[in-house]
KELUM-509285 format. One record per residue (C-alpha): residue in one letter; z negated, x, y. Coordinates in Angstrom, 3 decimals. Each point is the difference from the previous one (the first is absolute). Last residue first. Layout:
% KELUM-509285
NODE;A;Z;X;Y $
...
//
This chain:
% KELUM-509285
NODE;D;90.236;-94.804;218.410 $
NODE;R;-0.054;-3.172;-1.963 $
NODE;A;1.848;-2.629;1.372 $
NODE;R;1.341;-3.443;-0.474 $
NODE;T;3.151;-2.151;0.213 $
NODE;T;-0.055;-3.173;-1.886 $
NODE;D;2.392;-1.429;2.650 $
NODE;P;2.456;-2.808;-1.867 $
NODE;L;3.227;0.739;-0.367 $
NODE;E;3.434;-1.591;2.353 $
NODE;G;-1.556;2.015;2.676 $
NODE;P;2.267;2.878;0.215 $
NODE;R;3.381;-1.377;-1.523 $
NODE;A;0.854;-0.437;-3.530 $
NODE;G;3.840;2.102;-0.998 $
NODE;R;-1.494;1.350;-2.998 $
NODE;P;-2.665;-2.152;-1.242 $
NODE;G;-3.486;1.218;1.263 $
NODE;K;-0.904;3.892;-0.648 $
NODE;D;-3.873;-0.428;-0.230 $
NODE;I;-1.146;3.148;1.249 $
NODE;L;-3.001;2.709;-1.204 $
NODE;A;-0.666;2.439;2.357 $
NODE;A;-0.616;3.197;0.360 $
NODE;L;-1.650;1.808;3.020 $
NODE;D;-0.480;4.280;0.526 $
NODE;T;-2.252;0.787;2.773 $
NODE;G;-0.634;3.809;-0.552 $
NODE;L;3.566;1.375;1.077 $
NODE;P;0.095;2.990;-2.054 $
NODE;S;1.513;-3.137;-2.344 $
NODE;E;-1.229;-0.997;-3.215 $
NODE;A;-2.718;-2.336;-0.457 $
NODE;V;-0.565;-3.402;-0.169 $
NODE;P;-1.355;-2.981;1.919 $
NODE;F;0.173;-3.601;-0.196 $
NODE;T;2.501;-2.694;1.166 $
NODE;L;0.124;-3.779;-1.561 $
NODE;L;2.288;-2.479;0.132 $
NODE;I;3.371;1.086;1.999 $
NODE;R;2.458;-2.753;0.604 $
NODE;H;3.636;0.569;-0.951 $
NODE;G;2.368;-2.569;1.197 $
NODE;P;2.713;2.259;0.717 $
NODE;Y;0.351;0.780;-3.231 $
NODE;A;3.241;2.168;-0.145 $
NODE;D;-1.718;2.321;2.835 $
NODE;L;-2.927;0.286;-2.399 $
NODE;V;2.388;1.575;-2.085 $
NODE;E;1.730;2.712;1.624 $
NODE;R;-3.221;0.699;1.402 $
NODE;I;-0.692;1.482;-3.185 $
NODE;V;2.971;2.450;-0.131 $
NODE;P;-1.892;1.602;2.779 $
NODE;G;-2.571;1.901;-2.743 $
NODE;E;-3.588;0.357;-0.301 $
NODE;Y;-0.124;-0.530;3.643 $
NODE;G;1.445;-3.048;-0.412 $
NODE;I;-1.844;-1.934;3.296 $
NODE;W;-2.031;2.822;2.409 $
NODE;P;-2.490;2.202;-0.285 $
NODE;R;-0.931;-2.844;-0.961 $
NODE;V;1.388;-2.729;-1.651 $
NODE;Y;0.059;1.246;-3.425 $
NODE;T;1.582;-1.804;-2.688 $
NODE;L;-1.027;-2.854;-2.653 $
NODE;L;2.872;-2.500;-0.822 $
NODE;Y;-0.614;-4.146;-1.633 $
NODE;R;1.990;-2.138;-1.088 $
NODE;A;2.145;1.824;-2.897 $
NODE;D;1.772;-2.937;-1.219 $
NODE;D;1.871;0.719;3.027 $
NODE;R;1.232;2.872;-0.566 $
NODE;D;3.565;-0.165;1.032 $
NODE;Y;-0.038;2.387;3.100 $
NODE;R;-1.408;2.704;-1.651 $
NODE;D;2.442;-0.236;-3.426 $
NODE;D;2.251;2.656;0.705 $
NODE;Y;-3.211;2.693;0.769 $
NODE;N;-2.380;-0.670;-2.864 $
NODE;G;-0.275;3.402;-0.213 $
NODE;F;3.115;2.065;1.648 $
NODE;G;1.705;0.308;2.793 $
NODE;R;-2.643;0.278;2.621 $
NODE;G;-2.919;-1.087;-2.542 $
NODE;V;-1.512;-3.324;-0.573 $
NODE;F;-2.960;-0.165;-2.689 $
NODE;I;-0.497;-3.631;-1.815 $
NODE;P;-3.907;-0.102;-0.359 $
NODE;R;-1.528;-2.274;-2.468 $
NODE;I;-3.641;-0.466;0.292 $
NODE;R;-2.559;1.148;-2.306 $
NODE;N;-2.321;1.585;1.867 $
NODE;E;-1.573;3.146;0.900 $
NODE;L;2.966;2.025;-0.501 $
NODE;A;2.148;-2.397;1.660 $
NODE;L;-0.417;1.318;3.975 $
NODE;G;2.821;2.841;-0.112 $
NODE;N;2.238;-1.986;-1.993 $
NODE;A;-0.435;-3.206;2.241 $
NODE;L;0.202;2.747;2.996 $
NODE;K;3.772;0.637;-1.423 $
NODE;G;1.152;-3.744;1.344 $
NODE;H;-0.116;-3.559;-1.579 $
NODE;V;-2.567;-1.607;-1.912 $
NODE;L;0.186;-1.884;-3.547 $
NODE;T;-3.533;-1.817;-0.612 $
NODE;G;-0.996;0.549;-4.024 $
NODE;P;-3.548;0.290;0.480 $
NODE;P;-1.244;-2.322;2.864 $
NODE;L;0.135;1.010;4.074 $
NODE;V;-3.023;0.163;2.363 $
NODE;T;-2.385;2.017;-2.526 $
NODE;G;2.498;2.130;-1.325 $
NODE;V;0.936;1.204;3.851 $
NODE;L;-3.404;0.578;0.928 $
NODE;R;-0.085;2.452;-3.186 $
NODE;M;2.408;1.908;1.179 $
NODE;A;-0.676;0.230;3.628 $
NODE;E;-3.533;1.054;-1.346 $
NODE;V;1.943;2.879;-2.049 $
NODE;N;2.011;1.195;2.938 $
NODE;R;-3.170;-0.073;2.817 $
NODE;Y;-2.237;2.061;-1.962 $
NODE;T;-0.820;2.499;3.104 $
NODE;R;-1.283;3.725;-0.522 $
NODE;R;-1.247;1.276;3.204 $
NODE;A;-2.991;1.929;-1.415 $
NODE;A;2.505;1.193;-3.618 $
NODE;W;2.306;0.905;2.598 $
NODE;Q;-2.342;2.912;1.805 $
NODE;G;-1.237;0.361;-3.231 $
NODE;Y;3.606;1.002;-1.455 $
NODE;Q;0.634;1.854;3.008 $
NODE;V;-3.185;2.354;-0.399 $
NODE;L;0.914;0.328;-3.040 $
NODE;D;3.695;1.235;0.658 $
NODE;G;-2.220;2.591;2.012 $
NODE;A;-2.294;0.849;-2.613 $
NODE;M;2.656;0.769;-2.623 $
NODE;V;2.186;2.205;2.365 $
NODE;L;-3.689;2.233;0.536 $
NODE;G;-0.662;0.028;-3.911 $
NODE;A;3.739;1.843;-0.800 $
NODE;L;-0.726;2.367;2.899 $
NODE;L;-3.713;0.951;-1.693 $
NODE;M;1.976;-0.371;-3.641 $
NODE;A;2.665;2.668;1.368 $
NODE;V;-2.886;2.048;1.811 $
NODE;G;-2.252;0.201;-3.085 $
NODE;G;3.268;1.282;-1.829 $
NODE;P;0.510;2.589;2.119 $
NODE;I;3.630;-0.189;1.738 $
NODE;A;1.492;3.012;-0.335 $
NODE;R;0.927;2.268;2.678 $
NODE;A;3.414;1.814;1.228 $
NODE;S;2.585;-3.360;-0.799 $
NODE;L;-0.324;-1.120;3.943 $
NODE;L;-1.002;2.768;1.647 $
NODE;R;2.849;1.869;-1.510 $
NODE;V;2.398;-3.182;0.478 $
NODE;I;-0.445;0.314;3.676 $
NODE;R;0.348;3.484;-0.370 $
NODE;P;3.764;-0.042;-0.956 $
NODE;W;1.064;-1.758;2.057 $
NODE;T;-1.650;-0.041;3.274 $
NODE;A;2.953;-0.893;1.784 $
NODE;Y;1.137;-2.338;-2.734 $
NODE;V;-2.769;-1.746;-0.276 $
NODE;L;-0.906;-0.254;3.878 $
NODE;A;3.554;-1.463;0.537 $
NODE;T;-0.841;-2.763;-2.931 $
NODE;G;-3.495;-0.793;1.451 $
NODE;V;1.787;-0.413;3.694 $
NODE;I;2.932;-1.975;-1.383 $
NODE;A;-2.313;-2.353;-1.812 $
NODE;V;-2.492;-0.779;2.374 $
NODE;A;2.941;-0.876;2.174 $
NODE;A;1.674;-2.498;-2.569 $
NODE;G;-3.335;-1.928;-0.131 $
NODE;L;-0.990;0.161;3.708 $
NODE;R;3.684;-1.700;0.039 $
NODE;V;-0.521;-2.321;-2.578 $
NODE;S;-3.299;-1.116;1.250 $
NODE;P;1.320;-0.749;3.130 $
NODE;S;2.831;-2.167;-1.710 $
NODE;I;-2.141;-1.877;-2.461 $
NODE;E;-2.674;-1.755;1.717 $
NODE;R;-2.153;-1.070;-2.259 $
NODE;G;-2.641;2.472;0.456 $
NODE;F;0.131;1.953;2.802 $
NODE;A;-2.132;2.940;-0.659 $
NODE;L;-0.838;-0.329;-3.589 $
NODE;R;3.661;-0.176;-0.724 $
NODE;A;0.435;3.392;1.156 $
NODE;L;-2.277;1.677;-2.879 $
NODE;A;2.376;-1.592;-2.853 $
NODE;G;3.547;0.834;2.158 $
NODE;G;-1.630;3.425;-0.089 $
NODE;I;-0.419;0.218;-3.556 $
NODE;L;3.469;-1.435;-1.074 $
NODE;Y;1.495;1.431;2.864 $
NODE;G;-0.733;3.835;-1.268 $
NODE;A;0.788;-0.924;-3.605 $
NODE;A;2.814;-1.041;1.278 $
NODE;L;0.788;3.127;2.178 $
NODE;V;-1.201;1.992;-2.949 $
NODE;L;2.396;-1.637;-1.756 $
NODE;P;3.278;0.426;2.075 $
NODE;L;-1.264;3.714;0.195 $
NODE;A;-0.189;0.810;-3.306 $
NODE;L;3.524;2.167;0.479 $
NODE;L;-2.226;2.252;2.477 $
NODE;A;-1.940;1.035;-2.454 $
NODE;R;2.881;2.329;-0.728 $
NODE;R;0.588;1.699;2.962 $
NODE;R;-4.020;0.190;0.184 $
NODE;P;0.064;2.321;-2.981 $
NODE;V;-1.685;-1.234;-2.708 $
NODE;D;-3.080;1.856;-1.515 $
NODE;A;-2.366;-2.101;1.664 $
NODE;L;0.861;-2.357;-2.739 $
NODE;D;-1.931;2.270;-2.176 $
NODE;A;-3.118;-1.131;0.897 $
NODE;P;0.703;-3.884;-0.916 $
NODE;L;-0.892;-2.542;2.745 $
NODE;L;-3.049;-2.022;0.346 $
NODE;R;-2.974;1.799;-2.434 $
NODE;Q;-1.780;-1.065;-2.611 $
NODE;A;2.801;-0.147;-2.152 $
NODE;E;-1.607;-1.807;-2.286 $
NODE;G;-2.788;-1.888;1.733 $
NODE;L;0.604;-0.527;3.571 $
NODE;A;3.699;-0.046;0.000 $
NODE;L;-0.059;-1.464;-3.575 $
NODE;A;-2.028;-2.742;1.756 $
NODE;A;2.396;-0.318;3.137 $
NODE;L;2.996;-0.481;-2.142 $
NODE;G;-2.014;-2.627;-1.975 $
NODE;A;-0.839;-2.095;2.582 $
NODE;L;3.640;0.170;1.584 $
NODE;A;1.523;-1.067;-3.398 $
NODE;P;-2.878;-2.868;-0.063 $
NODE;I;0.052;-1.242;3.314 $
NODE;L;4.868;-0.527;-0.180 $
NODE;Y;-0.209;-3.077;-1.621 $
NODE;V;-1.992;-1.662;2.748 $
NODE;L;2.960;0.397;2.155 $
NODE;Y;1.676;-3.144;-0.416 $
NODE;R;-3.009;-1.887;0.642 $
NODE;E;0.311;0.985;3.546 $
NODE;N;3.325;-2.083;0.893 $
NODE;G;2.363;1.019;1.974 $
NODE;V;0.759;3.675;-1.745 $
NODE;D;3.180;-1.089;-1.563 $
NODE;R;2.779;0.481;-2.383 $
NODE;A;1.364;3.603;0.916 $
NODE;V;-3.079;1.518;1.639 $
NODE;L;-2.268;-1.276;-2.837 $
NODE;E;2.579;1.223;-2.501 $
NODE;L;-0.305;3.569;1.324 $
NODE;T;-3.863;-0.350;0.294 $
NODE;G;-0.317;-0.829;-4.069 $
NODE;L;2.473;2.888;-0.487 $
NODE;A;-2.175;2.491;1.786 $
NODE;L;-3.882;-1.214;-1.130 $
NODE;W;1.134;-0.410;-3.550 $
NODE;A;2.006;3.506;-0.443 $
NODE;T;-3.213;1.103;1.500 $
NODE;L;-1.434;-1.446;-2.407 $
NODE;L;1.791;0.972;-2.910 $
NODE;R;0.672;3.462;1.040 $
NODE;T;-3.651;0.180;-0.289 $
NODE;P;0.643;-1.017;-3.574 $
NODE;P;2.159;2.500;-0.482 $
NODE;A;-1.599;2.808;0.693 $
NODE;A;1.256;1.545;3.062 $
NODE;D;2.117;3.567;-0.286 $
NODE;R;3.724;-1.619;0.679 $
NODE;W;-1.211;-2.161;2.511 $
NODE;R;-1.486;2.950;2.290 $
NODE;A;1.016;-1.530;3.224 $
NODE;L;-0.614;-3.295;-0.868 $
NODE;V;-3.271;0.300;-1.507 $
NODE;G;-0.849;2.066;3.187 $
NODE;I;0.706;-3.192;2.336 $
NODE;A;-1.664;-2.488;-2.452 $
NODE;F;-3.185;2.224;0.932 $
NODE;T;0.679;-0.297;3.632 $
NODE;V;0.749;-3.990;-0.682 $
NODE;A;-2.737;-0.434;-2.387 $
NODE;V;-2.747;1.763;2.511 $
NODE;I;1.036;-1.782;3.464 $
NODE;T;0.393;-3.708;-2.274 $
NODE;T;-3.710;0.203;-0.788 $
NODE;F;-1.601;1.209;2.926 $
NODE;W;2.560;-2.807;2.022 $
NODE;M;-1.427;-2.869;-2.611 $
NODE;R;-0.331;-3.031;2.322 $
NODE;T;2.912;1.699;2.178 $
NODE;F;1.707;-0.397;-2.436 $
NODE;F;0.590;-3.499;-0.730 $
NODE;D;-1.047;-1.134;3.395 $
NODE;H;3.617;-1.542;0.684 $
NODE;V;2.851;0.116;1.736 $
NODE;I;-0.005;3.831;0.591 $
NODE;P;0.001;2.544;-3.187 $
NODE;F;3.811;-1.917;-0.848 $
NODE;W;0.884;-1.554;2.994 $
NODE;S;1.985;3.071;0.921 $
NODE;V;2.236;-0.068;-3.171 $
NODE;R;-0.133;-3.847;-0.066 $
NODE;D;1.255;0.222;3.408 $
NODE;V;2.556;2.882;-0.974 $
NODE;L;0.966;-1.923;-3.143 $
NODE;S;0.665;-3.770;2.085 $
NODE;R;2.258;1.909;2.512 $
NODE;I;1.829;1.630;-2.440 $
NODE;D;1.014;-3.498;-1.795 $
NODE;Y;-2.061;-1.197;-3.305 $
NODE;A;-1.191;-3.088;1.351 $
NODE;P;-3.359;-1.272;-1.915 $
NODE;K;-0.375;-3.570;-2.035 $
NODE;R;2.742;-1.402;-1.858 $
NODE;T;1.981;2.371;-1.580 $
NODE;V;-3.143;1.733;-1.659 $
NODE;S;-2.535;-2.675;-0.422 $
NODE;M;1.761;-3.462;-0.846 $
NODE;Q;3.774;1.609;-1.003 $
NODE;W;-1.804;2.840;-2.006 $
NODE;N;-3.204;-0.874;-1.868 $
NODE;Y;0.213;-3.796;0.039 $
NODE;F;3.734;-0.572;-0.062 $
NODE;W;0.441;2.423;-2.433 $
NODE;Y;-2.860;-1.071;-2.720 $
NODE;D;1.423;-3.815;0.307 $
NODE;D;3.411;1.071;-1.237 $
NODE;R;-1.478;2.688;-2.502 $
NODE;V;-1.926;-2.853;-1.834 $
NODE;P;1.391;0.691;-3.243 $
NODE;W;0.546;3.463;0.776 $
NODE;L;-3.705;0.963;0.352 $
NODE;V;-0.848;0.778;-2.873 $
NODE;A;2.836;2.430;-1.052 $
NODE;L;-0.704;1.629;3.134 $
NODE;A;-3.464;0.871;-0.686 $
NODE;A;0.794;1.199;-3.302 $
NODE;L;2.786;2.262;1.933 $
NODE;G;-2.419;1.356;2.687 $
NODE;T;-2.665;0.462;-2.992 $
NODE;V;2.689;2.163;-2.061 $
NODE;A;0.842;1.892;3.745 $
NODE;L;-3.126;0.984;0.711 $
NODE;S;-1.232;0.686;-3.184 $
NODE;A;2.787;2.485;-0.839 $
NODE;L;-0.468;1.678;3.643 $
NODE;I;-3.875;-0.033;-0.842 $
NODE;W;0.248;1.449;-3.918 $
NODE;P;3.405;2.762;1.188 $
NODE;S;-3.105;1.545;2.771 $
NODE;W;-3.122;-0.208;-1.890 $
NODE;A;1.268;2.817;-2.613 $
NODE;P;0.368;2.686;2.923 $
NODE;L;3.517;1.415;0.878 $
NODE;V;-0.497;3.318;-0.201 $
NODE;L;1.437;1.183;3.688 $
NODE;S;-3.646;0.567;1.685 $
NODE;D;-1.178;2.287;-2.733 $
NODE;P;2.798;2.501;0.907 $
NODE;T;2.113;0.717;-2.564 $
NODE;R;0.599;3.571;-1.332 $
NODE;R;-2.817;-0.148;-2.412 $
NODE;L;1.907;-3.871;-1.431 $
NODE;R;3.373;2.102;-0.447 $
NODE;E;-1.675;2.940;-2.028 $
NODE;P;-1.624;-2.816;-1.877 $
NODE;G;3.404;-1.528;-1.189 $
NODE;T;3.034;-0.061;2.365 $
NODE;S;1.236;1.501;3.303 $
NODE;R;3.173;-1.211;0.939 $
NODE;A;-1.968;-1.674;2.873 $
NODE;T;-1.355;2.706;1.408 $
NODE;A;3.213;1.743;0.123 $
NODE;P;1.427;-2.973;2.135 $
NODE;A;-2.473;-0.023;2.469 $
NODE;V;1.350;-1.920;2.872 $
NODE;V;0.938;-2.934;-2.231 $
NODE;R;-2.358;-0.114;-2.966 $
NODE;H;-2.963;0.568;2.959 $
NODE;W;1.117;-3.137;1.659 $
NODE;V;0.245;-1.932;-3.653 $
NODE;R;-3.301;0.690;-0.449 $
NODE;Q;-1.518;-0.417;3.351 $
NODE;V;1.980;-3.575;-0.122 $
NODE;L;-1.761;-0.805;-3.797 $
NODE;P;-3.415;1.040;1.735 $
NODE;W;0.492;-2.331;3.450 $
NODE;A;0.990;-2.973;-2.321 $
NODE;A;-3.439;-1.080;-0.872 $
NODE;V;-0.938;0.568;4.002 $
NODE;L;2.903;-1.754;0.958 $
NODE;A;-0.069;-2.825;-2.513 $
NODE;L;-4.140;-0.504;1.227 $
NODE;A;1.389;-0.328;3.629 $
NODE;G;2.739;-2.003;-0.472 $
NODE;L;-2.229;-2.755;-1.941 $
NODE;F;-2.587;0.749;2.690 $
NODE;F;2.876;-1.798;2.473 $
NODE;V;0.418;-2.528;-1.824 $
NODE;A;-3.349;-1.258;0.642 $
NODE;S;1.447;-2.633;2.614 $
NODE;A;0.769;-2.268;-2.807 $
NODE;K;-4.165;-1.063;-0.204 $
NODE;T;-1.546;-0.923;-3.286 $
NODE;F;3.686;0.638;-1.642 $
NODE;Y;-0.181;3.492;1.631 $
NODE;A;-3.744;0.855;-1.146 $
NODE;L;1.102;-0.795;-3.334 $
NODE;W;2.776;2.169;-0.186 $
NODE;A;-2.264;3.027;1.126 $
NODE;A;-2.454;-0.867;-2.828 $
NODE;L;2.531;0.204;-2.431 $
NODE;A;1.103;3.078;1.019 $
NODE;A;-3.179;1.604;0.039 $
NODE;A;-0.910;-1.638;-3.033 $
NODE;V;2.871;1.271;-1.445 $
NODE;G;-0.921;3.629;1.107 $
NODE;W;-2.703;0.043;-1.605 $
NODE;A;1.430;0.503;-3.230 $
NODE;P;0.263;4.111;1.690 $
NODE;R;-3.349;0.833;-0.645 $
NODE;T;-1.017;2.924;1.740 $
NODE;Q;1.822;-0.669;3.493 $
NODE;A;0.787;-3.916;-0.849 $
NODE;R;-4.301;-0.549;1.024 $
NODE;V;1.281;0.655;3.263 $
NODE;F;3.016;-2.113;-0.281 $
NODE;A;-2.504;-2.917;-1.359 $
NODE;Y;-2.018;0.456;3.085 $
NODE;W;3.123;-0.267;2.024 $
NODE;A;0.569;-3.293;-1.421 $
NODE;V;-3.368;-1.447;0.246 $
NODE;A;-0.154;1.116;3.390 $
NODE;L;3.711;-2.033;1.029 $
NODE;W;-1.448;-2.760;-2.490 $
NODE;A;-2.872;-0.590;1.953 $
NODE;V;2.296;-0.092;2.904 $
NODE;M;2.057;-2.820;-0.745 $
NODE;T;-3.492;-1.801;-0.921 $
NODE;A;-1.271;0.725;3.403 $
NODE;E;2.659;-1.031;1.936 $
NODE;M;1.301;-3.246;-1.484 $
NODE;L;-2.421;-1.911;2.331 $
NODE;A;-3.288;-2.312;-1.540 $
NODE;A;-2.031;2.566;2.376 $
NODE;R;-2.901;1.463;-0.316 $
NODE;T;1.514;3.028;-1.488 $
NODE;Y;2.130;0.102;3.501 $
NODE;M;-3.685;0.068;1.795 $
NODE;V;-0.906;3.060;-1.826 $
NODE;W;3.282;1.804;0.757 $
NODE;V;0.095;-0.628;3.324 $
NODE;L;-3.814;0.816;0.182 $
NODE;N;0.166;3.647;-1.840 $
NODE;T;-2.878;-0.227;-2.502 $
NODE;A;0.631;0.620;-3.419 $
NODE;L;3.195;1.389;1.071 $
NODE;L;-1.685;3.136;1.520 $
NODE;G;-2.724;0.296;-2.432 $
NODE;A;2.350;0.012;-2.797 $
NODE;G;2.317;2.854;1.433 $
NODE;V;-3.343;2.090;0.940 $
NODE;L;-1.316;-0.858;-3.533 $
NODE;G;3.532;1.653;-1.980 $
NODE;A;-0.139;2.631;2.286 $
NODE;T;-2.752;0.778;-0.225 $
NODE;R;-0.027;-0.104;-4.000 $
NODE;G;2.590;2.261;0.161 $
NODE;G;3.831;-0.151;1.276 $
NODE;V;2.332;-1.015;-2.728 $
NODE;R;-2.201;-1.775;-2.388 $
NODE;A;-2.995;-0.999;2.306 $
NODE;L;2.909;-1.794;2.909 $
NODE;G;1.114;-1.813;-3.380 $
NODE;L;-3.385;-1.114;-0.817 $
NODE;G;-0.191;-1.165;3.945 $
NODE;L;2.825;-1.379;0.217 $
NODE;A;0.022;-2.430;-2.710 $
NODE;A;-3.545;-1.103;0.414 $
NODE;I;0.630;-0.536;3.065 $
NODE;S;3.242;-1.993;-0.250 $
NODE;V;-1.626;-1.694;-2.965 $
NODE;L;-3.092;-1.538;2.311 $
NODE;G;2.433;-1.164;2.558 $
NODE;A;2.784;-1.734;-2.400 $
NODE;V;-3.890;-1.863;-1.315 $
NODE;V;-0.513;-0.923;3.470 $
NODE;S;3.673;-1.413;0.093 $
NODE;V;-0.205;-2.138;-2.868 $
NODE;L;-3.489;-1.243;1.194 $
NODE;R;1.759;-1.557;3.397 $
NODE;A;1.634;-2.949;-1.900 $
NODE;Q;-3.328;-0.649;-1.601 $
NODE;W;-1.840;0.180;3.543 $
NODE;L;2.508;-2.377;1.109 $
NODE;G;-0.090;-2.683;-2.643 $
NODE;V;1.615;-1.355;-3.028 $
NODE;G;-2.271;0.599;-3.342 $
NODE;F;-1.834;3.203;-1.187 $
NODE;A;2.185;0.563;-3.322 $
NODE;A;3.426;-1.801;0.768 $
NODE;F;-0.462;1.036;3.434 $
NODE;S;-0.718;3.600;-0.179 $
NODE;V;3.227;-0.267;-2.822 $
NODE;Y;2.718;-1.859;2.232 $
NODE;E;-0.802;3.010;2.720 $
NODE;L;0.908;2.629;-2.754 $
NODE;A;2.883;-1.736;-0.840 $
NODE;T;0.775;-0.446;3.569 $
NODE;F;-0.201;3.810;1.276 $
NODE;V;2.396;0.863;-3.469 $
NODE;P;2.569;-2.487;1.346 $
NODE;A;-0.118;1.143;3.322 $
NODE;I;3.246;-0.717;1.835 $
NODE;F;1.233;-2.654;-2.460 $
NODE;V;-3.502;-1.733;-0.225 $
NODE;P;0.387;-0.607;3.534 $
NODE;N;1.405;-3.382;-0.594 $
NODE;W;0.488;-2.359;2.663 $
NODE;A;2.136;-2.588;-0.966 $
NODE;D;-2.385;-2.310;-1.268 $
NODE;T;-2.251;-0.734;-3.033 $
NODE;R;1.441;3.572;-1.791 $
NODE;W;-2.857;1.564;-2.310 $
NODE;T;-0.836;-3.406;-2.203 $
NODE;G;-3.466;-1.510;-1.183 $
NODE;W;-1.112;-1.648;3.776 $
NODE;L;-3.178;1.686;0.401 $
NODE;A;-0.123;3.564;-1.578 $
NODE;L;3.628;0.580;-0.007 $
NODE;N;0.117;-1.298;3.049 $
NODE;R;-1.676;2.323;1.159 $
NODE;A;1.313;2.584;-1.338 $
NODE;N;3.079;-0.413;1.562 $
NODE;H;-1.679;-0.749;3.939 $
NODE;T;-1.757;3.380;-0.440 $
NODE;W;2.201;1.602;2.948 $
NODE;A;-0.189;-3.224;2.486 $
NODE;G;-3.476;-0.268;-0.590 $
NODE;E;-0.821;3.558;1.151 $
NODE;D;2.656;0.017;2.532 $
NODE;H;-2.297;-2.054;1.979 $
NODE;W;-2.125;3.060;0.559 $
NODE;V;2.185;1.766;1.756 $
NODE;I;-1.713;3.816;0.056 $
NODE;G;1.022;2.017;2.795 $
NODE;V;-3.100;2.452;-0.114 $
NODE;S;-1.435;-2.175;2.842 $
NODE;A;-3.222;0.803;1.792 $
NODE;G;1.562;1.256;3.362 $
NODE;P;-0.135;-3.371;1.567 $
NODE;G;-0.985;-2.750;-2.744 $
NODE;W;0.933;0.513;-3.757 $
NODE;P;-1.692;1.910;-2.936 $
NODE;P;0.459;-2.267;-3.576 $
NODE;D;-1.587;-3.506;0.349 $
NODE;A;-2.962;-0.285;-2.316 $
NODE;T;0.340;-1.004;-3.947 $
NODE;L;-0.840;3.674;-1.235 $
NODE;F;-3.714;-0.058;1.313 $
NODE;L;-0.769;3.437;-1.293 $
NODE;L;2.882;-0.041;-2.996 $
NODE;R;1.539;2.949;1.517 $
NODE;L;-2.133;2.285;1.404 $
NODE;I;-2.384;-0.797;-2.685 $
NODE;L;2.510;1.125;-2.620 $
NODE;G;1.228;3.461;2.156 $
NODE;L;-3.628;0.917;0.150 $
NODE;V;-0.039;-0.435;-3.706 $
NODE;L;2.988;2.278;-0.934 $
NODE;V;-1.347;2.509;1.827 $
NODE;G;-3.287;-0.227;-1.086 $
NODE;A;2.469;0.324;-3.093 $
NODE;L;1.107;3.108;0.834 $
NODE;V;-3.116;1.607;0.921 $
NODE;V;-1.223;-0.509;-3.637 $
NODE;G;2.705;1.238;-1.291 $
NODE;F;0.427;2.857;2.247 $
NODE;R;-3.268;0.975;-0.873 $
NODE;R;0.488;4.200;-0.483 $
NODE;E;2.855;-0.524;2.743 $
NODE;W;-2.818;-1.973;2.374 $
NODE;W;-2.727;2.823;-0.789 $
NODE;P;2.533;3.142;1.162 $
NODE;S;0.836;1.782;-2.727 $
NODE;T;-1.637;3.443;-0.878 $
NODE;A;-0.961;-1.493;-3.535 $
NODE;E;3.541;-1.532;-0.835 $
NODE;V;1.588;3.393;0.368 $
NODE;G;-2.831;1.693;-2.080 $
NODE;S;0.505;-2.261;-2.595 $
NODE;G;-2.799;-2.147;-1.409 $
NODE;R;1.320;-3.067;1.982 $
NODE;G;2.996;-0.383;-1.887 $
NODE;P;3.079;2.006;0.827 $
NODE;A;3.104;-1.726;1.736 $
NODE;G;1.271;-3.327;-1.393 $
NODE;P;-0.838;-1.649;3.289 $
NODE;A;1.185;2.322;3.120 $
NODE;R;-2.309;2.450;1.120 $
NODE;P;1.173;3.024;-2.060 $
NODE;N;3.386;-1.501;0.517 $
NODE;M;2.001;0.985;-3.219 $
//
């Protein structure tokens, strides 16, 4: 047992007495971190997410109303489905939690965001407590602190989007996996939480693979041992146990997790079977085959864009460097790594592969990597107290060259995130500079092998230094949070309330932006997506007299299909314009439009235009 982990000997022991004060007061300090995390998430809860030049973290605010559509339907109208847009089939767990919030506190913007606030706190607590068990109390506090203040994670746990809830279930699954190391029955909770993450957002499928991989690894090792060492495999009784390495003894938690994954998966299949066609459409045809391209050029683009197209890794550059370097050491010594550390590393690795295969164009897709990065960085500073394992220096350069693609990829991730500072949104020069940094850095690693490894593994990082480094990173995030708070706006919630004063409850309103602007009023939005969500009858909804859309940056900014609807009603007239907050341009304007009858000429409707800028 790690002497610094919860459950270690009490205060009276010598080990406890010589521990740093933050380890002796672990519960109090962790509670303080959670309170800080709660304050950052509740403060100004209805304010707009960061937006404008250099501030955005990729949150699309009008998606909040779209993804909470079914929960709002049930809370206001008594039925899940009111039209052909039903994200309940994509995110049933998220939808259910949103309905619970609406049923308890009423329908509104802060009520919708409350689910993500709670999810954010759960993720902090689960990661911190799990890290404390694996790597000691310093690691637990470092990981919890990094996650509590990470600006991107703070903002996504203030938005009514699926990412916060999905990641919370991932963190709970990892914590349950940690507990399963000593109490195998916790494997049931780990498998259940992993499936709940998947049914919150299907992109969490990578974690099911990671959990299955790590759980099956002892079995793979055991089978391999039987093949290459038949003499040992033929041993029986106590003598066999003495001759079999500890790493090859099948741990009790492995079958618990594998069996639980299978059983809970079959149970989920049984529940979904009656709605299998809807589930297949929303989760495969709409979310997978419709969106990204899968040709070689597109895959190369996604690989090259990964660290550059967003500020994601740039904002957490130090954490990324420490986590990625430590993860390389874990992969190099995979067989000797602790299972929870393997799972964090698999979380990062398989999650990255899933992104490259699917899409990196939206920053929200990357959010599930944050706890893995924070956790690995915390273990490097807390448990291992060094970036690389010391015995890695014993590996000959010729064998180390087998890891060349991995080292290059890590160098490009780190270098590309730094290159973005020089070129901002210019992709090509950032790619070239990031690639140059990766090539030069990789050449230096192998040219100085094994001295570079000895340098990164020779000196332990004292607990006080680890806490100081974490504190500096947290301070940087708090400064960014303060900058947002000082410049915060409330344009979107004010726009929602304005629409409620203009249109009576129950009014049908066309357009995706109608969903986005529906949480603070009682209109009935009709979502229109490309090939889904009321797309087929987009020209036939004469019962919906009004339409909401952007007019700046341009008409149909939320989706080009809305222009098709407007073209079918050439007599449409703008009744009202008002500012909203979405794009980096900072001059966004939405409009309430009277569609008029199909085929009507401009000018046939009364001029009731008025603007609020």
